[in-house]
Structure formats: C-alpha cells, structure tokens
PDB file as gemmi writes it, atoms N, CA and C in Angstrom:
CRYST1    1.000    1.000    1.000  90.00  90.00  90.00 P 1                      
ATOM      1  N   MET A   1     -15.334  -1.120  -4.767  1.00  0.00           N  
ATOM      2  CA  MET A   1     -14.972  -0.045  -5.788  1.00  0.00           C  
ATOM      3  C   MET A   1     -14.341   1.456  -5.462  1.00  0.00           C  
ATOM      4  N   GLY A   2     -13.844   1.427  -4.410  1.00  0.00           N  
ATOM      5  CA  GLY A   2     -13.292   2.826  -4.270  1.00  0.00           C  
ATOM      6  C   GLY A   2     -11.819   2.527  -4.308  1.00  0.00           C  
ATOM      7  N   GLY A   3     -11.454   3.795  -4.402  1.00  0.00           N  
ATOM      8  CA  GLY A   3      -9.781   4.052  -4.479  1.00  0.00           C  
ATOM      9  C   GLY A   3      -9.090   3.714  -2.924  1.00  0.00           C  
ATOM     10  N   HIS A   4      -8.092   4.359  -2.718  1.00  0.00           N  
ATOM     11  CA  HIS A   4      -7.457   4.109  -1.686  1.00  0.00           C  
ATOM     12  C   HIS A   4      -7.952   4.778  -0.565  1.00  0.00           C  
ATOM     13  N   GLY A   5      -8.363   5.891  -0.393  1.00  0.00           N  
ATOM     14  CA  GLY A   5      -8.852   6.629   0.362  1.00  0.00           C  
ATOM     15  C   GLY A   5      -7.695   7.193   1.430  1.00  0.00           C  
ATOM     16  N   HIS A   6      -8.065   7.735   2.569  1.00  0.00           N  
ATOM     17  CA  HIS A   6      -7.112   8.278   3.324  1.00  0.00           C  
ATOM     18  C   HIS A   6      -6.930   7.759   4.598  1.00  0.00           C  
ATOM     19  N   SER A   7      -6.160   6.845   5.037  1.00  0.00           N  
ATOM     20  CA  SER A   7      -6.354   6.366   6.338  1.00  0.00           C  
ATOM     21  C   SER A   7      -5.248   6.876   6.915  1.00  0.00           C  
ATOM     22  N   SER A   8      -5.225   6.546   8.433  1.00  0.00           N  
ATOM     23  CA  SER A   8      -4.401   6.935   9.258  1.00  0.00           C  
ATOM     24  C   SER A   8      -2.812   6.694   9.203  1.00  0.00           C  
ATOM     25  N   THR A   9      -2.758   5.419   8.409  1.00  0.00           N  
ATOM     26  CA  THR A   9      -1.526   4.677   8.461  1.00  0.00           C  
ATOM     27  C   THR A   9      -0.974   4.936   6.968  1.00  0.00           C  
ATOM     28  N   PRO A  10       0.276   5.355   6.957  1.00  0.00           N  
ATOM     29  CA  PRO A  10       0.750   5.969   5.633  1.00  0.00           C  
ATOM     30  C   PRO A  10       1.240   4.615   4.779  1.00  0.00           C  
ATOM     31  N   PRO A  11       1.400   4.673   3.397  1.00  0.00           N  
ATOM     32  CA  PRO A  11       1.889   3.587   2.572  1.00  0.00           C  
ATOM     33  C   PRO A  11       3.448   3.519   2.739  1.00  0.00           C  
ATOM     34  N   PRO A  12       3.965   2.468   2.402  1.00  0.00           N  
ATOM     35  CA  PRO A  12       5.279   2.150   2.692  1.00  0.00           C  
ATOM     36  C   PRO A  12       5.886   2.907   1.748  1.00  0.00           C  
ATOM     37  N   PRO A  13       7.070   3.588   2.067  1.00  0.00           N  
ATOM     38  CA  PRO A  13       8.003   4.450   1.337  1.00  0.00           C  
ATOM     39  C   PRO A  13       8.409   3.654   0.262  1.00  0.00           C  
ATOM     40  N   GLY A  14       8.551   4.610  -1.046  1.00  0.00           N  
ATOM     41  CA  GLY A  14       9.143   3.672  -2.173  1.00  0.00           C  
ATOM     42  C   GLY A  14       9.414   4.837  -3.142  1.00  0.00           C  
ATOM     43  N   PRO A  15      10.062   4.460  -4.306  1.00  0.00           N  
ATOM     44  CA  PRO A  15      10.333   5.656  -5.397  1.00  0.00           C  
ATOM     45  C   PRO A  15       8.984   6.469  -5.856  1.00  0.00           C  
ATOM     46  N   HIS A  16       8.037   5.547  -5.815  1.00  0.00           N  
ATOM     47  CA  HIS A  16       6.784   6.401  -6.200  1.00  0.00           C  
ATOM     48  C   HIS A  16       6.037   6.211  -5.241  1.00  0.00           C  
ATOM     49  N   SER A  17       5.977   6.510  -4.121  1.00  0.00           N  
ATOM     50  CA  SER A  17       5.111   6.641  -2.854  1.00  0.00           C  
ATOM     51  C   SER A  17       4.463   8.103  -2.870  1.00  0.00           C  
ATOM     52  N   PRO A  18       3.433   7.984  -2.301  1.00  0.00           N  
ATOM     53  CA  PRO A  18       2.830   9.540  -2.370  1.00  0.00           C  
ATOM     54  C   PRO A  18       2.948  10.162  -0.998  1.00  0.00           C  
ATOM     55  N   THR A  19       4.211   9.733  -0.099  1.00  0.00           N  
ATOM     56  CA  THR A  19       4.627  10.148   1.255  1.00  0.00           C  
ATOM     57  C   THR A  19       5.564  11.292   1.179  1.00  0.00           C  
ATOM     58  N   PRO A  20       5.411  12.614   1.555  1.00  0.00           N  
ATOM     59  CA  PRO A  20       6.092  13.617   1.518  1.00  0.00           C  
ATOM     60  C   PRO A  20       7.548  13.306   2.227  1.00  0.00           C  
ATOM     61  N   THR A  21       8.720  13.642   1.602  1.00  0.00           N  
ATOM     62  CA  THR A  21      10.026  13.224   1.948  1.00  0.00           C  
ATOM     63  C   THR A  21      10.883  14.291   1.938  1.00  0.00           C  
ATOM     64  N   TYR A  22      11.650  14.757   2.927  1.00  0.00           N  
ATOM     65  CA  TYR A  22      12.328  15.904   3.496  1.00  0.00           C  
ATOM     66  C   TYR A  22      13.805  15.764   2.691  1.00  0.00           C  
ATOM     67  N   ASN A  23      14.212  14.689   2.314  1.00  0.00           N  
ATOM     68  CA  ASN A  23      15.538  14.583   1.703  1.00  0.00           C  
ATOM     69  C   ASN A  23      15.713  14.295   0.296  1.00  0.00           C  
ATOM     70  N   GLN A  24      15.246  15.705  -0.295  1.00  0.00           N  
ATOM     71  CA  GLN A  24      15.412  15.871  -1.683  1.00  0.00           C  
ATOM     72  C   GLN A  24      16.663  15.989  -2.274  1.00  0.00           C  
ATOM     73  N   SER A  25      17.032  15.490  -3.333  1.00  0.00           N  
ATOM     74  CA  SER A  25      18.342  15.651  -4.098  1.00  0.00           C  
ATOM     75  C   SER A  25      18.123  17.166  -4.644  1.00  0.00           C  
ATOM     76  N   HIS A  26      18.889  18.216  -4.463  1.00  0.00           N  
ATOM     77  CA  HIS A  26      19.117  19.347  -4.894  1.00  0.00           C  
ATOM     78  C   HIS A  26      19.537  19.183  -6.526  1.00  0.00           C  
ATOM     79  N   GLU A  27      20.589  18.416  -6.528  1.00  0.00           N  
ATOM     80  CA  GLU A  27      20.915  18.185  -7.820  1.00  0.00           C  
ATOM     81  C   GLU A  27      20.071  17.517  -8.885  1.00  0.00           C  
ATOM     82  N   ALA A  28      19.283  16.814  -8.378  1.00  0.00           N  
ATOM     83  CA  ALA A  28      18.312  16.163  -9.321  1.00  0.00           C  
ATOM     84  C   ALA A  28      16.935  17.060  -9.664  1.00  0.00           C  
ATOM     85  N   MET A  29      16.713  18.066  -8.644  1.00  0.00           N  
ATOM     86  CA  MET A  29      15.832  19.104  -9.029  1.00  0.00           C  
ATOM     87  C   MET A  29      16.285  20.210  -9.917  1.00  0.00           C  
ATOM     88  N   SER A  30      17.483  20.448  -9.716  1.00  0.00           N  
ATOM     89  CA  SER A  30      18.094  21.526 -10.653  1.00  0.00           C  
ATOM     90  C   SER A  30      18.264  20.947 -11.980  1.00  0.00           C  
ATOM     91  N   ALA A  31      18.823  19.597 -12.380  1.00  0.00           N  
ATOM     92  CA  ALA A  31      18.779  18.905 -13.590  1.00  0.00           C  
ATOM     93  C   ALA A  31      17.495  19.051 -14.199  1.00  0.00           C  
ATOM     94  N   ALA A  32      16.438  18.638 -13.301  1.00  0.00           N  
ATOM     95  CA  ALA A  32      15.266  18.598 -14.068  1.00  0.00           C  
ATOM     96  C   ALA A  32      14.333  19.872 -14.298  1.00  0.00           C  
ATOM     97  N   ARG A  33      15.297  21.023 -14.093  1.00  0.00           N  
ATOM     98  CA  ARG A  33      14.600  22.338 -14.089  1.00  0.00           C  
ATOM     99  C   ARG A  33      13.377  22.845 -13.236  1.00  0.00           C  
ATOM    100  N   LEU A  34      13.189  22.415 -12.090  1.00  0.00           N  
ATOM    101  CA  LEU A  34      12.097  22.512 -11.343  1.00  0.00           C  
ATOM    102  C   LEU A  34      12.341  24.158 -10.837  1.00  0.00           C  
ATOM    103  N   PRO A  35      11.201  24.672 -11.291  1.00  0.00           N  
ATOM    104  CA  PRO A  35      10.976  26.112 -10.579  1.00  0.00           C  
ATOM    105  C   PRO A  35      11.238  25.945  -9.009  1.00  0.00           C  
ATOM    106  N   LEU A  36      11.672  27.106  -8.433  1.00  0.00           N  
ATOM    107  CA  LEU A  36      12.007  27.120  -6.889  1.00  0.00           C  
ATOM    108  C   LEU A  36      10.761  27.108  -6.359  1.00  0.00           C  
ATOM    109  N   SER A  37       9.518  27.448  -6.550  1.00  0.00           N  
ATOM    110  CA  SER A  37       8.355  27.202  -5.892  1.00  0.00           C  
ATOM    111  C   SER A  37       7.652  25.958  -5.879  1.00  0.00           C  
ATOM    112  N   HIS A  38       8.357  24.855  -6.822  1.00  0.00           N  
ATOM    113  CA  HIS A  38       8.030  23.474  -6.777  1.00  0.00           C  
ATOM    114  C   HIS A  38       8.671  22.782  -5.954  1.00  0.00           C  
ATOM    115  N   ARG A  39       9.919  23.061  -5.604  1.00  0.00           N  
ATOM    116  CA  ARG A  39      10.915  22.399  -4.850  1.00  0.00           C  
ATOM    117  C   ARG A  39      10.359  22.156  -3.369  1.00  0.00           C  
ATOM    118  N   ASP A  40       9.588  21.254  -3.211  1.00  0.00           N  
ATOM    119  CA  ASP A  40       9.046  21.094  -1.871  1.00  0.00           C  
ATOM    120  C   ASP A  40       9.330  19.553  -1.480  1.00  0.00           C  
ATOM    121  N   THR A  41       8.606  19.020  -0.729  1.00  0.00           N  
ATOM    122  CA  THR A  41       8.552  17.535  -0.158  1.00  0.00           C  
ATOM    123  C   THR A  41       7.792  16.575  -1.092  1.00  0.00           C  
ATOM    124  N   CYS A  42       7.514  17.029  -2.159  1.00  0.00           N  
ATOM    125  CA  CYS A  42       6.800  16.370  -3.361  1.00  0.00           C  
ATOM    126  C   CYS A  42       7.752  16.371  -4.672  1.00  0.00           C  
ATOM    127  N   ALA A  43       8.635  17.013  -4.629  1.00  0.00           N  
ATOM    128  CA  ALA A  43       9.422  17.297  -5.786  1.00  0.00           C  
ATOM    129  C   ALA A  43      10.141  15.905  -6.620  1.00  0.00           C  
ATOM    130  N   HIS A  44      10.211  14.838  -5.511  1.00  0.00           N  
ATOM    131  CA  HIS A  44      10.900  13.681  -6.128  1.00  0.00           C  
ATOM    132  C   HIS A  44       9.648  12.876  -7.155  1.00  0.00           C  
ATOM    133  N   LEU A  45       8.424  13.367  -7.039  1.00  0.00           N  
ATOM    134  CA  LEU A  45       7.350  12.984  -7.998  1.00  0.00           C  
ATOM    135  C   LEU A  45       7.086  13.656  -9.153  1.00  0.00           C  
ATOM    136  N   LEU A  46       7.399  15.025  -8.818  1.00  0.00           N  
ATOM    137  CA  LEU A  46       7.150  16.043 -10.004  1.00  0.00           C  
ATOM    138  C   LEU A  46       8.221  15.794 -10.990  1.00  0.00           C  
ATOM    139  N   ILE A  47       9.357  15.372 -10.622  1.00  0.00           N  
ATOM    140  CA  ILE A  47      10.276  15.317 -11.898  1.00  0.00           C  
ATOM    141  C   ILE A  47       9.820  14.160 -12.822  1.00  0.00           C  
ATOM    142  N   PRO A  48       9.425  12.865 -12.343  1.00  0.00           N  
ATOM    143  CA  PRO A  48       8.987  11.731 -13.405  1.00  0.00           C  
ATOM    144  C   PRO A  48       7.749  12.306 -14.044  1.00  0.00           C  
ATOM    145  N   LEU A  49       6.675  13.043 -13.461  1.00  0.00           N  
ATOM    146  CA  LEU A  49       5.739  13.375 -13.903  1.00  0.00           C  
ATOM    147  C   LEU A  49       6.071  14.503 -15.194  1.00  0.00           C  
ATOM    148  N   ASN A  50       6.578  15.254 -14.925  1.00  0.00           N  
ATOM    149  CA  ASN A  50       7.165  16.430 -15.723  1.00  0.00           C  
ATOM    150  C   ASN A  50       7.727  15.812 -17.251  1.00  0.00           C  
ATOM    151  N   PHE A  51       8.680  14.734 -16.766  1.00  0.00           N  
ATOM    152  CA  PHE A  51       9.481  14.170 -17.919  1.00  0.00           C  
ATOM    153  C   PHE A  51       8.216  13.513 -18.691  1.00  0.00           C  
ATOM    154  N   CYS A  52       7.191  12.747 -18.042  1.00  0.00           N  
ATOM    155  CA  CYS A  52       6.035  11.886 -18.912  1.00  0.00           C  
ATOM    156  C   CYS A  52       5.275  13.171 -19.742  1.00  0.00           C  
ATOM    157  N   ARG A  53       5.159  14.018 -19.098  1.00  0.00           N  
ATOM    158  CA  ARG A  53       4.306  15.142 -20.093  1.00  0.00           C  
ATOM    159  C   ARG A  53       5.074  15.730 -21.069  1.00  0.00           C  
ATOM    160  N   ARG A  54       6.283  16.031 -20.823  1.00  0.00           N  
ATOM    161  CA  ARG A  54       7.285  16.401 -22.200  1.00  0.00           C  
ATOM    162  C   ARG A  54       7.123  15.195 -22.952  1.00  0.00           C  
ATOM    163  N   GLN A  55       7.453  13.968 -22.809  1.00  0.00           N  
ATOM    164  CA  GLN A  55       7.299  12.790 -23.663  1.00  0.00           C  
ATOM    165  C   GLN A  55       5.897  12.864 -24.444  1.00  0.00           C  
ATOM    166  N   THR A  56       5.023  13.074 -23.824  1.00  0.00           N  
ATOM    167  CA  THR A  56       3.595  12.973 -24.502  1.00  0.00           C  
ATOM    168  C   THR A  56       3.097  13.918 -24.911  1.00  0.00           C  
ATOM    169  N   PHE A  57       3.948  15.126 -25.058  1.00  0.00           N  
ATOM    170  CA  PHE A  57       3.546  16.680 -25.453  1.00  0.00           C  
ATOM    171  C   PHE A  57       2.242  17.081 -24.818  1.00  0.00           C  
ATOM    172  N   TYR A  58       2.364  16.618 -23.375  1.00  0.00           N  
ATOM    173  CA  TYR A  58       1.256  17.080 -22.473  1.00  0.00           C  
ATOM    174  C   TYR A  58      -0.028  16.955 -22.928  1.00  0.00           C  
ATOM    175  N   MET A  59      -0.426  15.833 -23.339  1.00  0.00           N  
ATOM    176  CA  MET A  59      -1.819  14.996 -23.556  1.00  0.00           C  
ATOM    177  C   MET A  59      -2.241  14.723 -22.384  1.00  0.00           C  
ATOM    178  N   PRO A  60      -3.546  15.426 -22.113  1.00  0.00           N  
ATOM    179  CA  PRO A  60      -4.181  15.241 -20.948  1.00  0.00           C  
ATOM    180  C   PRO A  60      -4.431  13.901 -20.512  1.00  0.00           C  
ATOM    181  N   SER A  61      -4.837  12.851 -21.518  1.00  0.00           N  
ATOM    182  CA  SER A  61      -5.175  11.493 -21.323  1.00  0.00           C  
ATOM    183  C   SER A  61      -4.069  10.806 -20.986  1.00  0.00           C  
ATOM    184  N   GLN A  62      -2.791  11.247 -20.841  1.00  0.00           N  
ATOM    185  CA  GLN A  62      -1.520  10.345 -20.530  1.00  0.00           C  
ATOM    186  C   GLN A  62      -1.252  10.968 -19.109  1.00  0.00           C  
ATOM    187  N   CYS A  63      -0.284  10.121 -18.422  1.00  0.00           N  
ATOM    188  CA  CYS A  63       0.490  10.449 -17.405  1.00  0.00           C  
ATOM    189  C   CYS A  63      -0.693  10.734 -16.092  1.00  0.00           C  
ATOM    190  N   GLY A  64      -1.794   9.896 -16.116  1.00  0.00           N  
ATOM    191  CA  GLY A  64      -2.763  10.148 -15.141  1.00  0.00           C  
ATOM    192  C   GLY A  64      -2.042   9.408 -13.664  1.00  0.00           C  
ATOM    193  N   HIS A  65      -1.426   8.148 -13.807  1.00  0.00           N  
ATOM    194  CA  HIS A  65      -0.999   7.755 -12.601  1.00  0.00           C  
ATOM    195  C   HIS A  65      -0.044   8.697 -11.932  1.00  0.00           C  
ATOM    196  N   GLU A  66       0.938   9.132 -12.910  1.00  0.00           N  
ATOM    197  CA  GLU A  66       2.020   9.960 -11.953  1.00  0.00           C  
ATOM    198  C   GLU A  66       1.358  11.507 -11.532  1.00  0.00           C  
ATOM    199  N   ARG A  67       0.398  11.841 -12.182  1.00  0.00           N  
ATOM    200  CA  ARG A  67      -0.324  12.966 -11.731  1.00  0.00           C  
ATOM    201  C   ARG A  67      -1.225  12.591 -10.604  1.00  0.00           C  
ATOM    202  N   HIS A  68      -1.716  11.568 -10.247  1.00  0.00           N  
ATOM    203  CA  HIS A  68      -2.716  11.234  -8.873  1.00  0.00           C  
ATOM    204  C   HIS A  68      -1.645  11.049  -7.987  1.00  0.00           C  
ATOM    205  N   ILE A  69      -0.423  10.304  -8.086  1.00  0.00           N  
ATOM    206  CA  ILE A  69       0.538  10.234  -6.965  1.00  0.00           C  
ATOM    207  C   ILE A  69       0.927  11.550  -6.466  1.00  0.00           C  
ATOM    208  N   TYR A  70       1.425  12.393  -7.270  1.00  0.00           N  
ATOM    209  CA  TYR A  70       1.829  13.677  -6.978  1.00  0.00           C  
ATOM    210  C   TYR A  70       0.978  14.397  -6.352  1.00  0.00           C  
ATOM    211  N   GLU A  71      -0.282  14.564  -6.906  1.00  0.00           N  
ATOM    212  CA  GLU A  71      -1.571  15.163  -5.906  1.00  0.00           C  
ATOM    213  C   GLU A  71      -1.665  14.556  -4.758  1.00  0.00           C  
ATOM    214  N   GLU A  72      -1.683  13.432  -4.629  1.00  0.00           N  
ATOM    215  CA  GLU A  72      -1.968  12.610  -3.750  1.00  0.00           C  
ATOM    216  C   GLU A  72      -0.741  13.136  -2.235  1.00  0.00           C  
ATOM    217  N   CYS A  73       0.497  13.204  -2.667  1.00  0.00           N  
ATOM    218  CA  CYS A  73       1.562  13.463  -1.963  1.00  0.00           C  
ATOM    219  C   CYS A  73       1.196  14.960  -1.558  1.00  0.00           C  
ATOM    220  N   GLU A  74       0.983  15.996  -2.599  1.00  0.00           N  
ATOM    221  CA  GLU A  74       0.591  17.282  -1.926  1.00  0.00           C  
ATOM    222  C   GLU A  74      -0.306  17.459  -1.156  1.00  0.00           C  
ATOM    223  N   TYR A  75      -1.370  16.704  -1.059  1.00  0.00           N  
ATOM    224  CA  TYR A  75      -2.609  16.444  -0.073  1.00  0.00           C  
ATOM    225  C   TYR A  75      -1.647  16.126   1.032  1.00  0.00           C  
ATOM    226  N   ASN A  76      -1.291  15.071   1.027  1.00  0.00           N  
ATOM    227  CA  ASN A  76      -0.851  14.486   2.265  1.00  0.00           C  
ATOM    228  C   ASN A  76       0.354  15.156   2.983  1.00  0.00           C  
ATOM    229  N   ALA A  77       1.210  16.472   2.132  1.00  0.00           N  
ATOM    230  CA  ALA A  77       1.993  17.241   2.751  1.00  0.00           C  
ATOM    231  C   ALA A  77       1.061  18.289   3.337  1.00  0.00           C  
ATOM    232  N   TYR A  78      -0.185  18.748   2.858  1.00  0.00           N  
ATOM    233  CA  TYR A  78      -1.078  19.760   3.202  1.00  0.00           C  
ATOM    234  C   TYR A  78      -1.479  19.303   4.763  1.00  0.00           C  
ATOM    235  N   LEU A  79      -1.822  17.746   4.793  1.00  0.00           N  
ATOM    236  CA  LEU A  79      -2.724  17.385   6.046  1.00  0.00           C  
ATOM    237  C   LEU A  79      -1.247  17.373   7.198  1.00  0.00           C  
ATOM    238  N   GLN A  80       0.016  17.053   6.512  1.00  0.00           N  
ATOM    239  CA  GLN A  80       0.747  16.975   7.687  1.00  0.00           C  
ATOM    240  C   GLN A  80       1.019  18.505   8.303  1.00  0.00           C  
ATOM    241  N   ARG A  81       0.981  19.266   7.505  1.00  0.00           N  
ATOM    242  CA  ARG A  81       0.964  20.971   7.950  1.00  0.00           C  
ATOM    243  C   ARG A  81       0.195  21.341   8.809  1.00  0.00           C  
ATOM    244  N   VAL A  82      -1.314  20.832   8.434  1.00  0.00           N  
ATOM    245  CA  VAL A  82      -2.565  21.059   9.409  1.00  0.00           C  
ATOM    246  C   VAL A  82      -2.365  20.480  10.567  1.00  0.00           C  
ATOM    247  N   ASN A  83      -1.763  19.262  10.654  1.00  0.00           N  
ATOM    248  CA  ASN A  83      -1.305  18.622  11.968  1.00  0.00           C  
ATOM    249  C   ASN A  83      -0.455  19.162  12.722  1.00  0.00           C  
ATOM    250  N   MET A  84       0.850  19.650  12.286  1.00  0.00           N  
ATOM    251  CA  MET A  84       1.565  20.419  12.848  1.00  0.00           C  
ATOM    252  C   MET A  84       1.104  21.818  13.605  1.00  0.00           C  
ATOM    253  N   LYS A  85       0.139  22.393  12.649  1.00  0.00           N  
ATOM    254  CA  LYS A  85      -0.212  23.764  12.874  1.00  0.00           C  
ATOM    255  C   LYS A  85      -0.979  23.568  14.154  1.00  0.00           C  
ATOM    256  N   SER A  86      -2.042  22.518  14.356  1.00  0.00           N  
ATOM    257  CA  SER A  86      -3.027  22.212  15.354  1.00  0.00           C  
ATOM    258  C   SER A  86      -2.230  21.938  16.788  1.00  0.00           C  
ATOM    259  N   GLU A  87      -1.130  21.180  16.580  1.00  0.00           N  
ATOM    260  CA  GLU A  87      -0.242  20.921  17.459  1.00  0.00           C  
ATOM    261  C   GLU A  87       0.252  21.897  18.293  1.00  0.00           C  
ATOM    262  N   LEU A  88       0.974  23.130  17.494  1.00  0.00           N  
ATOM    263  CA  LEU A  88       1.670  24.313  17.952  1.00  0.00           C  
ATOM    264  C   LEU A  88       0.296  25.021  18.584  1.00  0.00           C  
ATOM    265  N   GLN A  89      -1.023  25.075  18.215  1.00  0.00           N  
ATOM    266  CA  GLN A  89      -1.882  25.776  18.863  1.00  0.00           C  
ATOM    267  C   GLN A  89      -2.492  25.209  20.054  1.00  0.00           C  
ATOM    268  N   LYS A  90      -2.161  23.946  20.266  1.00  0.00           N  
ATOM    269  CA  LYS A  90      -2.604  23.208  21.512  1.00  0.00           C  
ATOM    270  C   LYS A  90      -1.462  23.694  22.719  1.00  0.00           C  
ATOM    271  N   LYS A  91      -0.341  24.100  22.154  1.00  0.00           N  
ATOM    272  CA  LYS A  91       0.638  24.296  23.295  1.00  0.00           C  
ATOM    273  C   LYS A  91       0.260  25.709  23.908  1.00  0.00           C  
TER     274      LYS A  91                                                      
END                                                                             
C-alpha cells in the first residue's frame, strides 16, 4: 500500500521523471514566463504543472499528479545538494 518511497537508485530519466536535470531549455522557460526564482533543475516539470493549473483555473483537486512529480523532483534536488555539501565538508 505504499508509494514509491525514496530509494538510492533514481528512476529512469524521461519527460516526466522526478530526476533533476541541469540541461534546461532557457527558451522554453522564457516562453512559459517562469519567474527567475523558479528556473532551477526542476523547471522542466513546473512548465506542464503551471499549464495544467491555468487550464483548470487553479482547482486544488486537479493537477495532483503533476504537482507530486514536481515536488518529488524538488526534494531529490535538495537531497543532491545535501550530499554535495557533506562531501565538501569531508574534504
């Protein structure tokens, strides 16, 4: 009955994978009018989430799957930053 959980092996990359990516399209982020503060490694998931939100007039019961994937990506990016920081402190 559980969800995915967070294992040590990342899911395979794909268009809607919660894996943070560093090769974002600046043109796509600009066209989607993302604020500069949200143009990070998970912006590729925020674009379809915001599109879904606009289409459904920001109904809280809609776009749950897109929101979950985006939040999981943000969490995975946070874990990557924590791991990089701990590796720097070990040196």
